[in-house]
C-alpha positions in Angstrom: -3.4 -77.3 -47.2 -2.3 -77.6 -50.8 1.3 -78.5 -51.6 2.7 -76.1 -54.1 5.6 -77.3 -56.2 7.7 -75.6 -58.9 9.0 -77.2 -62.0 10.7 -76.1 -65.2 8.7 -76.7 -68.3 11.3 -79.0 -69.8 11.5 -81.2 -66.7 9.6 -84.5 -67.1 6.1 -84.4 -65.7 5.6 -86.8 -62.8 2.3 -88.1 -61.2 3.2 -86.4 -57.9 3.0 -83.0 -59.7 -0.7 -83.1 -59.3 -2.5 -80.2 -61.1 0.1 -78.6 -63.4 -0.3 -74.9 -64.3 1.9 -73.1 -66.9 2.4 -69.6 -65.4 4.3 -67.9 -68.2 2.7 -65.6 -70.8 4.6 -67.2 -73.6 4.6 -70.9 -74.4 8.1 -72.4 -73.8 10.2 -72.8 -77.0 10.7 -76.3 -78.2 8.0 -77.8 -75.9 5.0 -79.5 -77.4 1.7 -79.3 -75.5 1.7 -83.1 -75.3 5.1 -83.2 -73.7 4.3 -80.3 -71.3 1.2 -82.1 -69.9 -0.1 -79.0 -68.2 -3.7 -79.0 -67.0 -4.0 -75.3 -67.6 -2.1 -72.3 -69.0 -2.8 -69.4 -66.7 -1.3 -66.5 -68.8 -3.1 -63.9 -66.7 -1.0 -64.8 -63.7 2.2 -63.9 -65.6 3.9 -60.5 -65.3 2.9 -57.9 -67.8 4.8 -57.6 -71.0 6.1 -54.2 -69.8 7.4 -55.6 -66.6 9.0 -58.6 -68.4 10.8 -56.4 -70.8 11.9 -54.1 -68.0 13.7 -56.9 -66.2 16.1 -57.9 -69.0 17.1 -60.8 -66.8 19.5 -58.7 -64.8 20.0 -60.3 -61.3 20.6 -56.9 -59.8 17.0 -55.9 -60.7 15.4 -59.1 -59.4 14.2 -57.7 -56.0 12.6 -54.7 -57.7 11.0 -57.0 -60.3 9.7 -59.2 -57.5 8.1 -56.2 -55.7 6.5 -54.9 -58.9 5.2 -58.3 -60.0 3.7 -58.9 -56.5 2.0 -55.5 -56.9 0.6 -56.6 -60.3 -0.7 -59.8 -58.7 -2.5 -57.8 -56.0 -4.5 -56.0 -58.7 -5.7 -59.2 -60.4 -8.7 -60.2 -58.3 -9.9 -62.7 -61.0 -6.6 -64.5 -61.0 -6.7 -64.7 -57.2 -10.2 -66.2 -57.2 -9.2 -68.7 -59.9 -6.1 -69.7 -58.0 -8.2 -70.1 -54.8 -10.6 -72.5 -56.5 -7.7 -74.6 -57.9 -6.1 -74.8 -54.4 -9.4 -75.8 -52.9 -9.8 -78.6 -55.5 -6.3 -80.1 -55.5 -3.9 -81.4 -52.9 -0.9 -80.7 -55.0 -0.4 -78.0 -57.6 2.8 -77.5 -59.6 3.6 -74.1 -61.1 5.4 -74.8 -64.4 7.7 -72.1 -65.7 9.7 -71.8 -68.9 12.7 -69.7 -67.5 16.1 -71.2 -66.9 16.6 -69.9 -63.4 15.8 -72.2 -60.5 15.8 -69.2 -58.0 14.9 -66.3 -60.2 11.6 -67.2 -62.0 8.1 -66.0 -61.9 6.8 -69.2 -60.4 8.8 -68.6 -57.3 7.2 -65.2 -56.9 3.7 -66.5 -57.7 4.2 -69.2 -55.0 5.1 -66.6 -52.5 2.0 -64.6 -53.4 -0.2 -67.7 -53.1 1.3 -68.6 -49.7 1.0 -65.1 -48.3 -2.0 -63.4 -49.9 -4.4 -66.3 -50.6 
């Protein structure tokens, strides 16, 4: 079973991160590609622009955002297949996200999706 870790984009990469995937649709501000040291930028796994703009980072809307984003993920068969292949090939995968929230971020929801749907 693959270990799935979460890490903010501005946290220093570590060898134990394994395969690092940036899961945001926008590149994190102020972070060079060299410093990020991601193996892959999987923009297609990110929430749609419409859903991101709907959220407006209001904590009261987080649960509804989570439900809607999980719904989007269920309709992205190509993303699911790609994630399955990554999980099959790596013992540790780190989902890298640009947001500031440690609890409310898209990587947390994507991890939930991977653990329950894949």
